[in-house]
Structures are given as C-alpha cells and as structure tokens.
All heavy atoms as an XYZ file, in Angstrom:
768
protein
N      14.029    236.582    172.965
C      14.597    236.534    171.635
C      13.907    235.438    170.832
O      13.650    234.366    171.353
C      16.082    236.189    171.738
C      16.983    237.286    171.358
S      18.695    236.736    171.402
C      19.399    238.267    171.870
N      13.650    235.705    169.563
C      13.018    234.704    168.729
C      14.083    233.783    168.144
O      15.262    234.109    168.108
C      12.207    235.372    167.627
O      13.082    236.109    166.804
N      13.620    232.638    167.667
C      14.549    231.688    167.064
C      15.146    232.263    165.792
O      14.461    232.904    165.007
C      13.820    230.382    166.725
C      13.452    229.589    167.966
O      13.979    229.898    169.045
O      12.634    228.658    167.846
N      16.423    232.003    165.593
C      17.079    232.441    164.367
C      16.846    231.389    163.289
O      16.391    230.280    163.572
C      18.587    232.621    164.596
O      19.137    231.353    164.984
C      18.866    233.665    165.657
N      17.187    231.728    162.066
C      16.980    230.809    160.947
C      17.720    229.484    161.165
O      17.177    228.414    160.879
C      17.433    231.464    159.652
N      18.942    229.560    161.699
C      19.703    228.324    161.909
C      19.060    227.453    162.977
O      19.028    226.234    162.858
C      21.195    228.625    162.223
C      22.040    227.352    162.173
C      21.347    229.294    163.576
C      22.229    226.794    160.804
N      18.519    228.065    164.033
C      17.842    227.301    165.078
C      16.609    226.609    164.494
O      16.373    225.429    164.740
C      17.428    228.219    166.249
C      18.658    228.839    166.923
C      16.562    227.482    167.245
C      19.462    227.914    167.772
N      15.850    227.326    163.708
C      14.656    226.745    163.077
C      15.056    225.597    162.158
O      14.448    224.520    162.182
C      13.873    227.834    162.304
C      13.281    228.844    163.295
C      12.777    227.210    161.444
C      12.734    230.106    162.648
N      16.097    225.805    161.369
C      16.556    224.760    160.452
C      17.029    223.528    161.214
O      16.710    222.398    160.836
C      17.678    225.303    159.570
C      18.154    224.329    158.515
C      19.266    224.917    157.654
O      19.636    226.073    157.799
N      19.788    224.118    156.747
N      17.782    223.723    162.291
C      18.236    222.590    163.098
C      17.063    221.846    163.714
O      17.021    220.618    163.701
C      19.191    223.069    164.192
C      20.598    223.425    163.745
C      21.330    224.155    164.856
C      21.353    222.190    163.330
N      16.106    222.587    164.236
C      14.940    221.956    164.843
C      14.165    221.133    163.808
O      13.767    220.002    164.072
C      14.034    223.007    165.488
C      12.840    222.393    166.210
C      11.982    223.425    166.919
N      12.633    223.810    168.158
C      12.950    225.063    168.475
N      12.670    226.053    167.673
N      13.532    225.332    169.621
N      13.980    221.687    162.620
C      13.267    220.962    161.561
C      14.036    219.717    161.134
O      13.444    218.669    160.899
C      13.036    221.882    160.357
C      12.004    222.953    160.621
C      11.920    223.981    159.505
O      12.737    223.934    158.559
O      11.018    224.841    159.590
N      15.359    219.818    161.043
C      16.180    218.662    160.670
C      16.059    217.564    161.712
O      15.902    216.385    161.371
C      17.653    219.082    160.515
O      17.737    220.092    159.513
C      18.527    217.904    160.137
N      16.111    217.939    162.974
C      15.981    216.956    164.047
C      14.605    216.299    163.986
O      14.477    215.077    164.108
C      16.220    217.607    165.426
C      17.699    218.005    165.553
C      15.814    216.677    166.560
C      17.991    218.917    166.725
N      13.575    217.091    163.788
C      12.220    216.540    163.743
C      12.000    215.625    162.536
O      11.194    214.711    162.593
C      11.184    217.664    163.749
C      11.054    218.294    165.118
O      11.281    217.648    166.132
N      10.699    219.561    165.150
N      12.713    215.871    161.432
C      12.564    215.032    160.235
C      13.298    213.702    160.367
O      13.097    212.800    159.569
C      13.090    215.773    159.010
C      12.128    216.782    158.450
C      12.552    217.224    157.057
N      13.950    217.623    156.962
C      14.376    218.883    157.056
N      13.529    219.871    157.256
N      15.656    219.163    156.935
N      14.166    213.580    161.315
C      14.972    212.377    161.461
C      14.123    211.277    162.083
O      14.078    211.109    163.295
C      16.222    212.656    162.321
O      16.828    213.834    161.849
C      17.198    211.524    162.287
N      13.468    210.529    161.242
C      12.519    209.524    161.715
C      13.198    208.291    162.277
O      12.627    207.602    163.136
C      11.582    209.137    160.575
C      10.692    210.287    160.147
C       9.801    209.916    158.979
O       9.648    208.705    158.717
O       9.280    210.834    158.347
N      14.377    207.945    161.800
C      15.051    206.734    162.251
C      15.749    206.913    163.594
O      16.289    205.957    164.138
C      16.075    206.278    161.209
C      15.415    205.884    159.914
O      14.265    205.445    159.908
N      16.126    206.060    158.817
N      15.732    208.091    164.112
C      16.417    208.368    165.363
C      15.589    207.860    166.548
O      14.364    207.967    166.548
C      16.652    209.874    165.499
C      17.641    210.251    166.563
S      17.873    212.040    166.603
C      18.925    212.257    165.187
N      16.252    207.298    167.510
C      15.578    206.852    168.723
C      14.954    208.080    169.388
O      15.620    209.116    169.507
C      16.580    206.161    169.662
C      15.913    205.698    170.947
C      17.281    205.006    168.954
N      13.682    207.997    169.821
C      13.001    209.177    170.368
C      13.768    209.900    171.473
O      13.819    211.127    171.489
C      11.681    208.614    170.886
C      11.440    207.408    170.054
C      12.814    206.845    169.759
N      14.377    209.170    172.411
C      15.070    209.864    173.506
C      16.294    210.608    172.993
O      16.669    211.644    173.526
C      15.424    208.908    174.654
C      16.549    207.953    174.369
C      17.864    208.347    174.540
C      16.297    206.653    173.955
C      18.909    207.477    174.300
C      17.343    205.780    173.706
C      18.645    206.189    173.864
N      16.925    210.095    171.920
C      18.070    210.798    171.342
C      17.616    212.113    170.718
O      18.289    213.132    170.837
C      18.765    209.929    170.290
C      19.537    208.766    170.868
S      20.235    207.707    169.576
C      21.356    208.812    168.773
N      16.461    212.076    170.072
C      15.939    213.290    169.451
C      15.604    214.320    170.518
O      15.904    215.508    170.361
C      14.715    212.949    168.602
C      14.295    214.083    167.730
C      13.365    213.671    166.650
N      12.180    213.053    167.198
C      11.236    212.501    166.467
N      11.350    212.498    165.163
N      10.187    211.962    167.023
N      15.018    213.867    171.630
C      14.708    214.789    172.734
C      15.983    215.359    173.340
O      16.038    216.546    173.679
C      13.872    214.090    173.805
C      12.428    213.784    173.413
C      11.741    212.980    174.523
C      11.663    215.059    173.135
N      17.027    214.524    173.481
C      18.307    215.009    173.999
C      18.886    216.093    173.092
O      19.406    217.102    173.555
C      19.315    213.864    174.126
C      19.018    212.939    175.292
O      18.165    213.288    176.139
O      19.637    211.853    175.343
N      18.779    215.886    171.787
C      19.295    216.870    170.847
C      18.508    218.173    170.940
O      19.089    219.257    170.903
C      19.260    216.318    169.424
C      20.261    215.191    169.201
S      20.136    214.492    167.552
C      20.926    215.784    166.608
N      17.201    218.072    171.078
C      16.381    219.279    171.218
C      16.717    220.006    172.512
O      16.797    221.234    172.531
C      14.890    218.929    171.162
C      14.357    218.584    169.776
C      12.937    218.039    169.875
C      14.400    219.789    168.866
N      16.922    219.254    173.594
C      17.310    219.876    174.866
C      18.644    220.614    174.727
O      18.809    221.723    175.244
C      17.412    218.829    175.976
C      16.057    218.333    176.454
O      15.037    218.999    176.151
O      16.020    217.287    177.120
N      19.596    219.990    174.031
C      20.890    220.642    173.816
C      20.729    221.913    172.988
O      21.365    222.932    173.262
C      21.850    219.687    173.104
C      22.445    218.578    173.953
C      23.201    217.597    173.074
C      23.365    219.150    175.018
N      19.860    221.856    172.011
C      19.611    223.015    171.162
C      19.018    224.162    171.975
O      19.454    225.315    171.856
C      18.662    222.618    170.032
C      18.372    223.617    168.953
C      19.644    224.062    168.251
C      17.392    223.028    167.949
N      18.059    223.857    172.835
C      17.445    224.885    173.686
C      18.483    225.454    174.653
O      18.548    226.663    174.871
C      16.230    224.303    174.438
C      15.755    225.241    175.525
C      15.102    223.993    173.456
N      19.326    224.595    175.215
C      20.373    225.057    176.129
C      21.373    225.954    175.407
O      21.803    226.978    175.944
C      21.118    223.868    176.744
O      20.254    223.110    177.554
N      21.735    225.562    174.194
C      22.678    226.369    173.413
C      22.076    227.739    173.109
O      22.760    228.760    173.212
C      23.052    225.652    172.123
N      20.808    227.758    172.757
C      20.136    229.031    172.460
C      20.145    229.928    173.694
O      20.441    231.118    173.612
C      18.702    228.772    172.010
C      17.941    230.039    171.707
C      16.502    229.734    171.303
C      15.773    231.030    171.032
N      14.562    231.179    171.746
N      19.854    229.354    174.849
C      19.837    230.119    176.087
C      21.226    230.678    176.409
O      21.371    231.844    176.794
C      19.352    229.226    177.233
O      19.445    229.890    178.455
N      22.240    229.849    176.217
C      23.605    230.307    176.498
C      24.028    231.409    175.525
O      24.666    232.388    175.913
C      24.581    229.134    176.417
C      25.961    229.513    176.898
C      26.842    228.308    177.184
O      26.313    227.203    177.397
O      28.058    228.497    177.186
N      23.647    231.284    174.271
C      23.966    232.312    173.280
C      23.297    233.627    173.650
O      23.907    234.696    173.558
C      23.566    231.847    171.864
C      24.503    230.732    171.402
C      23.574    233.006    170.880
C      24.032    230.004    170.157
N      22.043    233.565    174.082
C      21.340    234.786    174.493
C      22.025    235.434    175.689
O      22.191    236.657    175.728
C      19.883    234.465    174.816
C      19.051    234.147    173.587
C      17.658    233.630    173.914
O      17.392    233.280    175.082
O      16.836    233.592    172.986
N      22.445    234.614    176.665
C      23.149    235.132    177.834
C      24.458    235.797    177.424
O      24.783    236.900    177.878
C      23.422    233.995    178.842
O      22.177    233.444    179.267
C      24.195    234.488    180.051
N      25.198    235.139    176.552
C      26.473    235.696    176.095
C      26.270    236.970    175.275
O      27.057    237.910    175.370
C      27.248    234.655    175.282
C      27.774    233.464    176.083
C      28.322    232.391    175.138
C      28.828    233.901    177.082
N      25.202    237.018    174.493
C      24.889    238.210    173.714
C      24.600    239.393    174.634
O      25.084    240.499    174.412
C      23.690    237.946    172.781
O      24.029    236.876    171.901
C      23.327    239.177    171.978
N      23.811    239.139    175.687
C      23.511    240.198    176.655
C      24.781    240.677    177.354
O      24.988    241.873    177.548
C      22.501    239.711    177.695
C      21.116    239.495    177.115
O      20.823    240.017    176.012
O      20.314    238.782    177.760
N      25.647    239.724    177.731
C      26.900    240.072    178.401
C      27.798    240.887    177.469
O      28.415    241.869    177.886
C      27.616    238.795    178.861
C      28.880    239.032    179.630
C      28.615    239.664    180.960
C      29.895    239.781    181.746
N      29.744    240.606    182.938
N      27.861    240.494    176.199
C      28.659    241.226    175.229
C      28.159    242.655    175.081
O      28.949    243.607    175.063
C      28.632    240.521    173.867
C      29.354    241.229    172.722
C      30.844    241.372    173.021
C      29.134    240.476    171.421
N      26.843    242.826    175.011
C      26.251    244.154    174.891
C      26.647    245.023    176.097
O      27.021    246.180    175.946
C      24.731    244.029    174.798
C      24.064    245.111    173.993
C      22.580    244.875    173.873
C      22.305    243.790    172.851
N      20.883    243.588    172.578
N      26.564    244.428    177.294
C      26.921    245.150    178.518
C      28.401    245.541    178.494
O      28.751    246.684    178.827
C      26.626    244.277    179.739
C      27.066    244.894    181.051
C      26.947    243.919    182.226
O      26.380    242.838    182.094
N      27.493    244.297    183.346
N      29.251    244.614    178.087
C      30.685    244.892    178.056
C      31.017    245.965    177.019
O      31.896    246.803    177.248
C      31.461    243.603    177.772
C      31.401    242.618    178.929
S      32.154    241.035    178.539
C      33.878    241.494    178.576
N      30.314    245.973    175.884
C      30.539    247.005    174.876
C      30.136    248.375    175.407
O      30.826    249.371    175.158
C      29.769    246.677    173.594
C      30.370    245.529    172.822
C      29.492    245.071    171.674
O      28.274    245.174    171.712
N      30.134    244.547    170.629
N      29.034    248.430    176.151
C      28.606    249.701    176.740
C      29.634    250.193    177.758
O      29.971    251.381    177.785
C      27.232    249.550    177.387
C      26.106    249.392    176.381
C      24.766    249.034    177.017
O      24.678    248.946    178.252
O      23.802    248.833    176.252
N      30.155    249.275    178.581
C      31.178    249.649    179.561
C      32.459    250.108    178.861
O      33.094    251.079    179.273
C      31.472    248.472    180.486
C      30.321    248.136    181.424
C      30.545    246.856    182.206
O      31.599    246.194    182.032
O      29.646    246.503    182.992
N      32.832    249.426    177.775
C      34.017    249.815    177.010
C      33.845    251.215    176.430
O      34.742    252.053    176.520
C      34.245    248.810    175.877
C      35.412    249.181    174.959
C      35.258    248.666    173.551
N      34.066    249.186    172.904
C      33.499    248.602    171.849
N      33.982    247.478    171.363
N      32.426    249.140    171.297
N      32.670    251.473    175.852
C      32.436    252.784    175.249
C      32.446    253.887    176.290
O      32.957    254.982    176.040
C      31.114    252.782    174.467
C      31.204    251.970    173.182
O      32.332    251.607    172.781
O      30.144    251.695    172.589
N      31.910    253.606    177.477
C      31.940    254.597    178.552
C      33.388    254.887    178.958
O      33.776    256.046    179.135
C      31.142    254.097    179.751
C      31.058    255.100    180.874
C      30.234    254.591    182.058
O      29.508    253.598    181.913
O      30.332    255.212    183.130
N      34.199    253.833    179.054
C      35.609    254.017    179.411
C      36.350    254.789    178.315
O      37.185    255.652    178.604
C      36.268    252.663    179.641
N      36.016    254.516    177.065
C      36.643    255.238    175.961
C      36.281    256.718    176.010
O      37.119    257.588    175.764
C      36.218    254.641    174.617
C      36.902    253.336    174.285
C      36.397    252.795    172.965
N      37.215    251.695    172.508
C      37.009    251.044    171.379
N      36.011    251.379    170.586
N      37.793    250.053    171.023
N      35.010    257.009    176.294
C      34.592    258.411    176.395
C      35.379    259.127    177.482
O      35.862    260.250    177.282
C      33.091    258.503    176.667
C      32.238    258.134    175.476
C      30.748    258.184    175.783
O      30.337    258.635    176.850
N      29.938    257.719    174.849
N      35.509    258.478    178.631
C      36.291    259.078    179.721
C      37.738    259.292    179.293
O      38.336    260.338    179.587
C      36.231    258.195    180.966
C      34.903    258.173    181.708
C      34.915    257.112    182.807
C      34.595    259.541    182.306
N      38.315    258.317    178.607
C      39.704    258.445    178.160
C      39.846    259.629    177.215
O      40.810    260.410    177.319
C      40.154    257.154    177.468
N      38.896    259.792    176.311
C      38.963    260.925    175.370
C      38.811    262.244    176.106
O      39.501    263.216    175.801
C      37.883    260.793    174.295
S      38.203    259.453    173.137
N      37.899    262.295    177.073
C      37.701    263.527    177.833
C      38.950    263.893    178.622
O      39.348    265.056    178.676
C      36.479    263.391    178.736
C      35.172    263.388    177.949
C      33.968    262.969    178.768
O      34.070    262.895    180.008
O      32.918    262.716    178.154
N      39.603    262.891    179.239
C      40.835    263.171    179.973
C      41.946    263.600    179.033
O      42.763    264.453    179.358
C      41.282    261.947    180.774
C      40.458    261.690    181.995
C      39.957    260.418    182.253
C      40.160    262.695    182.905
C      39.187    260.175    183.385
C      39.392    262.456    184.036
C      38.912    261.192    184.271
N      41.961    263.018    177.855
C      43.015    263.310    176.880
C      42.969    264.770    176.433
O      44.018    265.373    176.189
C      42.865    262.389    175.685
S      44.151    262.571    174.452
N      41.795    265.361    176.341
C      41.675    266.724    175.816
C      41.452    267.761    176.914
O      41.168    268.910    176.619
C      40.541    266.830    174.762
C      40.831    265.932    173.581
C      39.188    266.520    175.351
N      41.612    267.374    178.173
C      41.421    268.341    179.253
C      42.412    269.491    179.136
O      43.578    269.287    178.832
C      41.624    267.679    180.619
C      40.371    267.149    181.216
S      40.668    266.678    182.915
C      39.103    265.949    183.260
N      41.895    270.659    179.383
C      42.805    271.800    179.378
C      43.343    272.014    180.795
O      43.043    271.258    181.702
C      42.101    273.057    178.833
C      40.888    273.457    179.667
O      40.799    273.039    180.843
O      40.035    274.197    179.141
N      44.122    273.024    180.979
C      44.756    273.270    182.272
C      43.771    273.535    183.399
O      44.096    273.370    184.575
N      42.545    273.932    183.082
C      41.571    274.243    184.128
C      40.843    273.005    184.640
O      40.062    273.087    185.579
C      40.532    275.240    183.591
O      39.776    274.636    182.554
N      41.087    271.858    184.017
C      40.413    270.633    184.448
C      39.126    270.357    183.696
O      38.406    269.431    184.019
N      38.829    271.189    182.703
C      37.614    270.990    181.907
C      37.987    270.472    180.527
O      39.040    270.777    179.997
C      36.838    272.302    181.769
C      36.254    272.774    183.071
C      36.871    273.806    183.778
C      35.115    272.182    183.596
C      36.354    274.236    184.995
C      34.592    272.603    184.808
C      35.212    273.628    185.496
O      34.708    274.045    186.693
N      37.075    269.704    179.946
C      37.310    269.229    178.587
C      36.138    269.634    177.714
O      35.032    269.867    178.194
C      37.467    267.710    178.565
O      36.239    267.086    178.850
N      36.396    269.729    176.459
C      35.364    270.049    175.488
C      34.796    268.741    174.952
O      35.552    267.871    174.509
C      35.981    270.857    174.348
O      35.216    270.739    173.176
N      33.483    268.580    175.007
C      32.899    267.336    174.493
C      33.141    267.229    172.985
O      33.326    266.144    172.461
C      31.418    267.246    174.820
O      30.699    268.286    174.215
N      33.171    268.363    172.299
C      33.446    268.345    170.862
C      34.860    267.823    170.604
O      35.076    266.959    169.763
C      33.269    269.744    170.254
C      33.614    269.789    168.794
C      32.738    269.276    167.840
C      34.832    270.317    168.365
C      33.061    269.295    166.489
C      35.166    270.338    167.022
C      34.277    269.830    166.079
O      34.607    269.841    164.754
N      35.825    268.357    171.366
C      37.213    267.906    171.197
C      37.367    266.444    171.611
O      38.145    265.709    171.012
C      38.156    268.803    171.997
C      38.328    270.160    171.320
C      39.210    271.126    172.082
N      40.456    270.558    172.541
C      41.022    270.848    173.714
N      40.444    271.697    174.535
N      42.164    270.312    174.066
N      36.612    266.020    172.620
C      36.666    264.623    173.045
C      36.140    263.711    171.936
O      36.694    262.652    171.668
C      35.871    264.423    174.323
N      35.071    264.149    171.277
C      34.518    263.360    170.168
C      35.512    263.312    169.009
O      35.667    262.279    168.355
C      33.175    263.928    169.718
C      32.077    263.672    170.735
C      30.759    264.276    170.307
C      29.720    264.088    171.404
N      28.430    264.674    171.072
N      36.194    264.432    168.752
C      37.224    264.438    167.706
C      38.341    263.453    168.041
O      38.833    262.744    167.177
C      37.816    265.846    167.554
C      36.975    266.796    166.759
C      37.674    268.146    166.581
O      38.546    268.499    167.403
O      37.343    268.831    165.608
N      38.732    263.430    169.311
C      39.780    262.507    169.762
C      39.343    261.058    169.539
O      40.122    260.213    169.096
C      40.095    262.747    171.241
C      41.166    261.848    171.812
C      42.565    262.142    171.278
O      42.826    263.274    170.816
O      43.400    261.228    171.332
N      38.078    260.772    169.834
C      37.550    259.419    169.628
C      37.619    259.032    168.153
O      38.022    257.912    167.811
C      36.116    259.323    170.136
N      37.253    259.968    167.283
C      37.299    259.709    165.840
C      38.737    259.434    165.405
O      39.000    258.502    164.638
C      36.688    260.887    165.049
C      36.965    260.746    163.563
C      35.185    260.969    165.304
N      39.680    260.230    165.916
C      41.090    260.033    165.562
C      41.577    258.654    165.982
O      42.401    258.051    165.309
C      41.954    261.115    166.206
C      41.822    262.473    165.564
C      42.632    263.537    166.278
O      43.582    263.202    167.023
O      42.307    264.731    166.096
N      41.055    258.156    167.103
C      41.459    256.841    167.591
C      40.681    255.708    166.911
O      40.951    254.543    167.150
C      41.247    256.745    169.101
C      42.156    257.656    169.894
C      41.767    257.641    171.360
N      42.581    258.556    172.121
C      43.365    258.181    173.133
N      43.408    256.936    173.507
N      44.078    259.081    173.780
N      39.666    256.068    166.125
C      38.856    255.047    165.457
C      37.797    254.441    166.351
O      37.308    253.342    166.093
N      37.430    255.170    167.400
C      36.431    254.677    168.350
C      35.064    255.232    167.983
O      34.931    256.406    167.635
C      36.772    255.110    169.772
C      38.038    254.510    170.313
C      38.766    253.496    169.781
C      38.715    254.904    171.509
N      39.858    253.226    170.561
C      39.855    254.083    171.635
C      38.479    255.872    172.476
C      40.738    254.186    172.697
C      39.366    255.978    173.525
C      40.477    255.144    173.642
N      34.039    254.408    168.100
C      32.677    254.858    167.791
C      31.841    255.021    169.058
O      30.635    254.884    169.042
C      31.993    253.902    166.817
C      31.794    252.508    167.389
O      32.298    252.227    168.496
O      31.119    251.709    166.738
N      32.485    255.352    170.158
C      31.802    255.390    171.458
C      30.809    256.545    171.583
O      29.989    256.554    172.487
C      32.803    255.423    172.604
S      34.106    256.641    172.444
N      30.851    257.508    170.668
C      29.895    258.610    170.727
C      28.759    258.427    169.711
O      27.877    259.250    169.618
C      30.589    259.946    170.475
C      31.442    260.397    171.643
C      32.796    260.125    171.678
C      30.878    261.081    172.708
C      33.573    260.526    172.757
C      31.644    261.501    173.774
C      32.987    261.221    173.801
O      33.749    261.618    174.849
N      28.803    257.349    168.964
C      27.810    257.128    167.912
C      26.394    257.101    168.458
O      25.494    257.695    167.893
C      28.127    255.811    167.187
C      27.331    255.607    165.925
C      27.896    254.469    165.109
C      27.222    253.187    165.485
N      27.651    252.048    164.694
N      26.186    256.423    169.585
C      24.850    256.296    170.165
C      24.286    257.666    170.529
O      23.114    257.952    170.295
C      24.891    255.395    171.394
C      23.518    255.167    172.005
C      23.460    254.100    173.090
C      24.590    254.083    174.039
N      24.405    253.211    175.188
N      25.106    258.538    171.086
C      24.648    259.874    171.486
C      24.227    260.687    170.283
O      23.265    261.437    170.339
C      25.765    260.623    172.225
C      26.058    260.092    173.602
C      27.177    260.860    174.276
O      27.663    261.858    173.700
O      27.574    260.455    175.367
N      24.938    260.545    169.171
C      24.645    261.320    167.982
C      23.341    260.903    167.324
O      22.712    261.684    166.645
C      25.802    261.189    166.979
C      27.076    261.852    167.493
C      28.286    261.519    166.635
O      28.128    260.823    165.620
O      29.378    261.947    167.001
N      22.913    259.649    167.506
C      21.695    259.169    166.860
C      20.456    259.397    167.713
O      19.366    259.144    167.270
C      21.812    257.665    166.532
O      22.032    256.934    167.737
C      22.931    257.426    165.531
N      20.626    259.850    168.946
C      19.476    260.051    169.832
C      18.821    261.380    169.569
O      19.321    262.291    169.060
C      19.900    259.970    171.297
C      20.264    258.571    171.700
C      20.691    258.491    173.155
O      20.875    259.495    173.835
N      20.850    257.293    173.644
C-alpha cells in the first residue's frame, strides 16, 4: 500500500521540525511506520470479514427462499437480499 496524504503530511511535518531532538524525531517516524502497518493489517482483516459476512448473508438469503424441494432460486435469493438492504450480491453482478 502506498502512503496516504495524511501519512505524507505527517512525515513532512516531522521532518520540518528542526528544534526536535533527533532521537525524538526518529521515534515519531517509527511510530508512524508502525501505525501505517497496523492500519494496513486491520484494513486487510476488515476486507476478509466483509467477504465472510457477505457469504453468510448469501447463504441466509438462499435458505430463506428455499422451496419445499430443498432448492432455492438465486434470483429470489438476490431479491431477498435487496429487501433486507444487503449488498452481498453486488460483486457477482459487476463481474
């Protein structure tokens, strides 16, 4: 992941701080790099959890519209998702 505008701005602000003791500036940069790494990790985890949530929602919709034979209509399942306000089928529609 590339640096975001706020990361760049923070880095530039830290580098412009001439009166700061050098080791303090390095500590701040280290904290900034650590924060960026943690944010990236959390972003990846969030993406994974959203995918798992959407998969569970799809299953819930399919079970909700099952007919007596044990089969469900993917069209009816997608309609059920829309009624619930879920966008779990959005990715499939854009592929």
